[in-house]
Backbone bond lengths (Angstrom), bond angles and torsions (degrees), N, CA, C in turn:
res aa  C-N    CA-C-N  psi(-1)  N-CA   C-N-CA  omega(-1)  CA-C   N-CA-C  phi
1 L - - - 1.407 - - 1.448 117.70 -
2 H 1.366 113.70 -43.67 1.390 120.14 -176.03 1.479 112.50 -55.93
3 K 1.427 109.99 -51.16 1.569 121.20 178.64 1.535 107.66 -55.19
4 Q 1.296 122.22 -40.49 1.508 124.85 -171.81 1.413 112.55 -85.80
5 A 1.268 121.82 -7.90 1.519 125.20 179.50 1.469 107.26 -65.05
6 D 1.339 117.15 129.83 1.411 123.05 171.42 1.400 118.33 -79.12
7 M 1.261 114.90 -36.86 1.600 124.91 -172.11 1.446 103.12 -104.90
8 Q 1.394 113.80 146.48 1.407 125.62 178.30 1.547 111.93 -67.47
9 E 1.336 111.73 -38.95 1.443 121.93 177.00 1.551 110.00 -56.34
10 E 1.368 117.46 -40.58 1.397 118.58 173.07 1.456 118.32 -66.51
11 K 1.310 117.36 -39.14 1.374 123.71 174.77 1.591 114.15 -67.18
12 N 1.285 118.29 -30.58 1.419 121.16 171.89 1.462 111.18 -66.99
13 R 1.349 120.30 -45.45 1.474 122.90 177.86 1.514 107.16 -55.01
14 I 1.327 117.29 -52.05 1.517 122.56 -176.13 1.474 105.15 -57.10
15 E 1.383 123.83 -48.54 1.471 125.78 -179.62 1.403 111.59 -50.91
16 R 1.392 116.36 -45.84 1.475 119.45 -173.56 1.507 115.51 -68.63
17 V 1.353 112.23 -31.66 1.501 113.11 -172.33 1.642 110.21 -91.47
18 L 1.348 112.14 -14.78 1.457 110.74 175.41 1.503 120.87 -54.63
19 G 1.399 116.07 -24.90 1.473 122.94 178.09 1.465 113.78 -77.69
20 A 1.319 118.08 0.51 1.402 117.25 -169.45 1.608 112.93 -88.18
21 T 1.409 110.95 7.34 1.484 116.39 178.89 1.520 111.30 -82.64
22 L 1.186 117.13 149.27 1.515 126.15 -179.63 1.559 108.13 -97.17
23 L 1.312 121.20 -7.69 1.481 119.92 -172.32 1.576 110.51 -89.79
24 P 1.267 113.73 115.56 1.515 122.01 -177.52 1.609 118.65 -41.78
25 D 1.297 109.04 -40.03 1.447 115.44 176.42 1.402 115.77 -65.67
26 L 1.335 116.77 -43.59 1.442 125.46 179.60 1.566 112.73 -73.76
27 I 1.306 116.47 -29.34 1.512 121.14 171.85 1.506 108.13 -63.23
28 Q 1.322 121.96 -46.70 1.460 122.68 175.65 1.402 112.80 -56.66
29 K 1.434 117.08 -54.37 1.352 120.59 175.37 1.640 116.62 -48.09
30 V 1.293 112.21 -40.91 1.486 113.22 -175.86 1.553 104.40 -70.15
31 L 1.417 117.81 -43.10 1.445 119.90 177.02 1.507 115.39 -54.06
32 T 1.332 116.88 -41.69 1.366 122.43 -179.72 1.579 106.49 -69.02
33 F 1.245 115.56 -45.33 1.506 121.70 174.13 1.501 113.44 -44.94
34 A 1.427 112.50 -38.08 1.516 116.73 -168.80 1.498 106.50 -67.83
35 L 1.277 121.99 -31.56 1.526 123.11 178.35 1.449 116.04 -91.18
36 S 1.330 115.68 1.57 1.448 120.74 -178.07 1.562 113.64 -73.45
37 E 1.308 119.36 167.63 1.465 116.07 179.98 1.517 112.27 -79.37
38 E 1.317 116.90 -2.02 1.459 122.84 178.12 1.598 111.03 -77.72
39 V 1.359 113.16 -19.92 1.432 120.37 -179.04 1.520 109.42 -105.44
40 R 1.400 121.88 127.85 1.416 118.91 178.80 1.586 106.76 -66.08
41 P 1.362 114.19 149.84 1.488 118.50 -177.99 1.477 107.46 -55.95
42 Q 1.260 122.28 -41.17 1.568 120.94 -171.51 1.600 107.41 -78.90
43 D 1.381 117.69 -3.13 1.477 118.41 174.03 1.492 113.92 -102.87
44 T 1.306 115.96 -3.43 1.498 119.64 -176.32 1.431 108.48 -66.01
45 V 1.396 121.93 -43.39 1.503 120.49 176.72 1.483 115.27 -56.02
46 S 1.303 115.01 -35.55 1.504 112.01 179.33 1.436 116.46 -72.77
47 V 1.288 115.10 -27.41 1.610 123.32 170.93 1.565 107.29 -62.78
48 I 1.325 112.55 -59.88 1.474 109.99 -179.99 1.540 116.32 -62.81
49 G 1.361 117.48 -24.91 1.369 118.97 177.59 1.482 113.25 -70.59
50 G 1.398 113.94 -36.33 1.459 119.58 174.22 1.398 117.59 -62.54
51 V 1.509 120.08 -31.23 1.364 128.38 172.53 1.483 112.89 -69.30
52 A 1.468 113.50 -45.68 1.454 120.11 -178.72 1.640 112.50 -68.02
53 G 1.240 118.81 -23.11 1.542 124.04 175.88 1.404 113.92 -99.27
54 G 1.355 118.56 1.66 1.403 119.59 178.80 1.546 120.29 -79.20
55 S 1.433 111.12 -28.77 1.470 116.38 -170.98 1.611 106.24 -179.64
56 K 1.278 110.08 160.91 1.508 114.15 172.54 1.484 115.02 -54.13
57 H 1.352 117.89 -49.33 1.493 123.49 176.65 1.511 110.96 -62.54
58 G 1.317 121.80 -32.21 1.336 125.57 176.54 1.542 111.71 -66.68
59 R 1.388 114.27 -49.07 1.437 117.17 174.42 1.470 111.99 -55.02
60 K 1.241 117.01 -52.04 1.465 116.00 177.25 1.492 119.38 -59.01
61 A 1.423 117.71 -37.50 1.454 117.47 178.31 1.556 105.81 -73.56
62 A 1.367 119.55 -34.00 1.481 117.89 178.58 1.492 108.49 -56.46
63 W 1.386 119.82 -49.51 1.437 123.66 -176.92 1.503 111.98 -54.88
64 K 1.352 110.11 -50.03 1.492 116.14 179.51 1.456 112.02 -58.12
65 F 1.358 116.25 -43.93 1.552 121.84 176.05 1.452 112.23 -56.73
66 I 1.284 114.20 -43.88 1.529 122.64 -177.08 1.632 106.68 -64.65
67 K 1.295 114.15 -45.03 1.525 118.90 -179.08 1.465 108.15 -61.84
68 D 1.498 111.03 -49.94 1.536 117.58 -174.27 1.508 114.15 -63.26
69 N 1.366 117.37 -25.10 1.402 122.26 -171.91 1.516 110.06 -120.79
70 W 1.248 118.05 17.16 1.495 126.24 -173.30 1.609 111.45 -54.10
71 E 1.371 117.96 -39.80 1.454 113.78 -176.62 1.495 110.46 -68.96
72 E 1.359 118.24 -42.18 1.438 118.92 175.58 1.409 117.18 -58.02
73 L 1.374 114.27 -50.07 1.465 125.74 175.83 1.565 112.29 -54.55
74 Y 1.337 116.58 -48.12 1.383 121.96 -179.54 1.439 112.10 -67.92
75 N 1.285 121.76 -39.95 1.519 124.05 179.20 1.530 105.95 -64.80
76 R 1.394 118.08 -35.27 1.495 114.51 -178.44 1.532 114.63 -67.22
77 Y 1.470 111.67 -38.83 1.354 117.17 -166.43 1.495 119.18 -119.29
78 Q 1.272 116.74 6.66 1.526 122.36 -168.72 1.553 118.28 -52.46
79 G 1.321 116.79 -37.91 1.390 112.43 179.84 1.595 119.09 -97.17
80 G 1.358 114.94 0.82 1.429 118.05 -172.61 1.587 106.50 -111.25
81 F 1.386 109.20 -172.08 1.388 121.25 -173.44 1.461 111.75 -75.58
82 L 1.456 114.29 -25.52 1.423 118.94 -174.38 1.522 112.55 -63.86
83 I 1.321 119.40 -34.94 1.520 118.27 175.09 1.592 112.87 -51.67
84 S 1.332 108.68 -43.17 1.523 111.29 -177.43 1.511 110.21 -74.19
85 R 1.305 115.01 -31.63 1.461 121.43 -178.21 1.706 102.21 -71.05
86 L 1.141 119.56 -37.67 1.531 121.46 -178.86 1.485 106.81 -64.88
87 I 1.374 119.20 -40.46 1.443 121.41 -177.70 1.617 105.43 -71.13
88 K 1.228 115.23 -49.58 1.528 119.84 -173.63 1.481 105.72 -58.95
89 V 1.279 123.82 -49.07 1.445 129.81 -165.57 1.620 101.00 -59.35
90 Q 1.247 120.06 -43.82 1.346 118.89 -178.68 1.568 119.56 -64.46
91 W 1.302 112.40 -32.15 1.597 118.07 -178.64 1.444 116.65 -106.42
92 L 1.270 122.60 -4.45 1.421 118.87 176.28 1.524 115.61 -109.77
93 T 1.334 111.80 49.10 1.417 123.12 -176.54 1.565 105.26 -96.01
94 P 1.333 115.09 164.10 1.560 111.54 -177.23 1.423 117.21 -68.19
95 V 1.296 114.76 148.17 1.518 120.12 172.74 1.398 120.77 -86.93
96 I 1.447 114.40 -23.30 1.555 123.02 -173.64 1.441 107.07 -56.48
97 P 1.352 134.06 -42.02 1.331 131.89 -176.31 1.623 111.76 -56.83
98 A 1.339 113.39 -24.93 1.460 112.75 -176.94 1.530 108.18 -78.33
99 L 1.290 124.91 -19.91 1.452 129.70 168.08 1.548 112.25 -50.72
100 W 1.181 119.33 -37.05 1.476 125.34 -178.48 1.481 115.70 -81.44
101 D 1.394 110.30 -7.03 1.551 113.02 -175.00 1.518 106.75 -82.60
102 A 1.409 110.03 131.35 1.387 115.92 178.03 1.501 118.74 -58.90
103 E 1.408 115.42 -27.22 1.383 116.22 174.03 1.549 113.21 -100.04
104 L 1.296 119.79 59.02 1.416 131.18 -171.58 1.614 108.82 -57.50
105 S 1.164 114.84 -44.53 1.526 120.12 -170.88 1.528 102.92 -71.39
106 V 1.381 123.24 -40.05 1.346 131.48 -178.64 1.536 105.08 -65.70
107 E 1.330 121.74 -45.78 1.450 126.84 179.30 1.430 108.80 -59.99
108 G 1.247 118.83 -43.97 1.480 123.44 179.67 1.480 110.31 -60.67
109 F 1.299 121.77 -43.12 1.339 126.88 -175.59 1.606 106.60 -71.84
110 A 1.262 119.71 -35.66 1.494 127.33 177.63 1.487 105.33 -64.41
111 V 1.242 122.66 -46.86 1.433 125.59 179.55 1.570 108.63 -56.35
112 D 1.278 119.90 -51.40 1.484 124.02 176.06 1.633 107.96 -53.58
113 K 1.275 113.37 -54.38 1.478 118.53 -176.44 1.539 111.02 -62.60
114 M 1.397 121.42 -29.20 1.280 128.19 178.71 1.529 114.22 -59.23
115 A 1.314 114.25 -45.08 1.477 123.57 176.01 1.489 109.64 -47.66
116 G 1.263 116.99 -52.66 1.503 122.33 176.28 1.511 115.26 -57.54
117 E 1.336 107.01 -41.85 1.508 114.13 -176.35 1.517 108.34 -65.73
118 V 1.288 118.94 -43.92 1.450 122.39 177.94 1.468 113.39 -62.05
119 K 1.250 115.63 -44.17 1.430 122.34 -177.58 1.542 109.72 -68.67
120 A 1.313 119.37 -41.46 1.430 121.35 173.71 1.469 117.48 -62.06
121 F 1.423 115.15 -37.64 1.522 121.50 178.61 1.560 104.35 -63.58
122 F 1.323 116.00 -51.71 1.472 112.77 -176.35 1.506 121.23 -69.07
123 E 1.412 108.14 -20.57 1.466 113.53 172.68 1.567 112.95 -68.06
124 S 1.328 111.64 -32.36 1.553 115.69 175.06 1.359 111.61 -93.75
125 H 1.315 126.26 -7.09 1.527 129.88 176.75 1.525 107.28 -133.26
126 P 1.421 120.84 70.50 1.436 119.63 -176.46 1.491 116.06 -58.74
127 A 1.269 118.30 144.28 1.347 131.77 173.98 1.527 110.01 -127.09
128 P 1.294 120.02 74.04 1.505 113.88 -171.05 1.506 117.53 -60.36
129 S 1.293 119.10 -26.93 1.622 120.17 175.45 1.411 111.51 -71.81
130 A 1.295 120.62 -9.25 1.474 127.24 -176.78 1.471 114.96 -119.02
131 E 1.304 116.39 7.81 1.506 118.52 -173.18 1.516 112.59 -58.94
132 R 1.330 119.17 -39.97 1.549 119.40 178.11 1.429 111.43 -71.08
133 T 1.285 120.62 -34.19 1.520 124.83 178.10 1.562 105.70 -63.75
134 I 1.367 120.05 -40.96 1.368 122.05 -171.67 1.494 107.13 -69.22
135 Q 1.291 114.22 -44.27 1.567 120.77 -178.96 1.536 108.00 -62.01
136 Q 1.468 118.08 -42.21 1.463 120.46 176.43 1.451 109.55 -60.89
137 C 1.282 119.83 -45.45 1.517 121.97 -173.77 1.626 107.42 -63.97
138 C 1.272 117.71 -40.71 1.456 124.08 177.98 1.590 109.64 -62.68
139 E 1.258 115.72 -41.93 1.488 121.55 178.55 1.558 108.47 -66.94
140 N 1.382 116.53 -45.40 1.366 119.21 178.35 1.564 116.08 -59.71
141 I 1.349 115.89 -39.05 1.515 125.11 -179.61 1.601 101.13 -60.13
142 L 1.288 120.14 -52.94 1.402 125.46 -176.08 1.577 114.37 -62.15
143 L 1.366 113.16 -42.63 1.435 116.54 170.48 1.511 114.13 -60.62
144 N 1.259 119.72 -47.18 1.498 124.82 174.68 1.502 106.45 -54.63
145 A 1.327 118.77 -46.43 1.601 120.68 -168.68 1.542 99.75 -65.11
146 A 1.290 117.45 -48.40 1.523 116.31 -176.34 1.519 115.03 -64.65
147 W 1.345 111.79 -37.10 1.547 113.59 176.45 1.421 111.72 -64.90
148 L 1.361 121.20 -43.48 1.517 123.23 175.23 1.526 111.74 -56.39
149 K 1.298 116.17 -47.29 1.457 121.35 -174.34 1.617 107.36 -60.30
150 R 1.327 110.69 -44.71 1.437 118.00 -176.30 1.468 116.11 -68.40
151 D 1.464 115.42 -50.16 1.430 120.56 -165.85 1.516 111.54 -118.96
152 A 1.280 122.20 7.44 1.426 119.28 -174.19 1.500 114.26 -58.38
153 E 1.420 119.89 -41.38 1.361 124.19 -172.25 1.455 110.66 -71.82
154 S 1.330 121.26 -43.39 1.460 122.40 176.13 1.439 114.18 -66.89
155 I 1.342 118.71 -37.45 1.529 117.37 168.32 1.445 119.85 -61.90
156 H 1.496 110.28 -40.57 1.345 114.88 177.46 1.559 115.47 -60.02
157 Q 1.373 112.18 -38.42 1.613 118.00 177.36 1.434 108.56 -68.92
158 Y 1.347 121.30 -43.21 1.455 121.32 179.43 1.611 110.23 -60.93
159 L 1.144 117.97 -45.90 1.573 122.67 176.00 1.615 107.30 -54.83
160 L 1.301 112.11 -51.83 1.521 112.35 -179.66 1.364 114.22 -61.07
161 Q 1.282 122.73 -38.16 1.449 123.78 172.58 1.563 114.53 -66.29
162 R 1.321 117.66 -36.73 1.442 117.40 175.65 1.567 109.38 -69.71
163 K 1.277 122.08 -32.69 1.448 129.66 -176.14 1.517 102.73 -70.52
164 A 1.305 119.62 -43.48 1.387 120.70 -177.36 1.608 121.19 -74.41
165 S 1.339 106.93 -26.87 1.519 110.83 174.08 1.494 115.48 -97.65
166 P 1.422 109.86 142.03 1.404 115.38 -175.12 1.577 110.55 -63.98
167 P 1.307 123.33 153.73 1.413 126.42 172.33 1.413 116.44 -54.20
168 T 1.209 127.60 143.52 1.384 129.05 173.42 1.569 111.68 -104.46
169 V 1.318 116.85 131.75 1.473 117.91 178.72 1.443 114.93 -102.77
């Protein structure tokens, strides 16, 4: 579909939804596609963001992909706003799906741990134009972890009640 699309707007829509898959093999293909010549450099961030926002596995795969391809990504975007957007899109994804995870307490711990991992990565791979964004993302990770630890059970119960009751019109 992407190759056959006549308009760039249509290609952009296709690029954003490709990350919605839950299949690990397809997630990897989409991430590889993001850096291919078929995707305009300015659109790569949206493709990676689609993967990161699609699922917990997608978020982890996107982070690994960013780390593994950091040199190429940084060289592409180092001076512009897209480097900050690339970093933000990875870490400003919804927290609610974690509430349905059977390993909720482990996920909460992993989120705390992730702030340290992100900080350590960017200490060894500086991105001066995105320093504030990196700091904000680490703060956001820690805030989300604290929120989940504090409110996960009550939100989980609320969502279970909403799921069990028919919608009111």
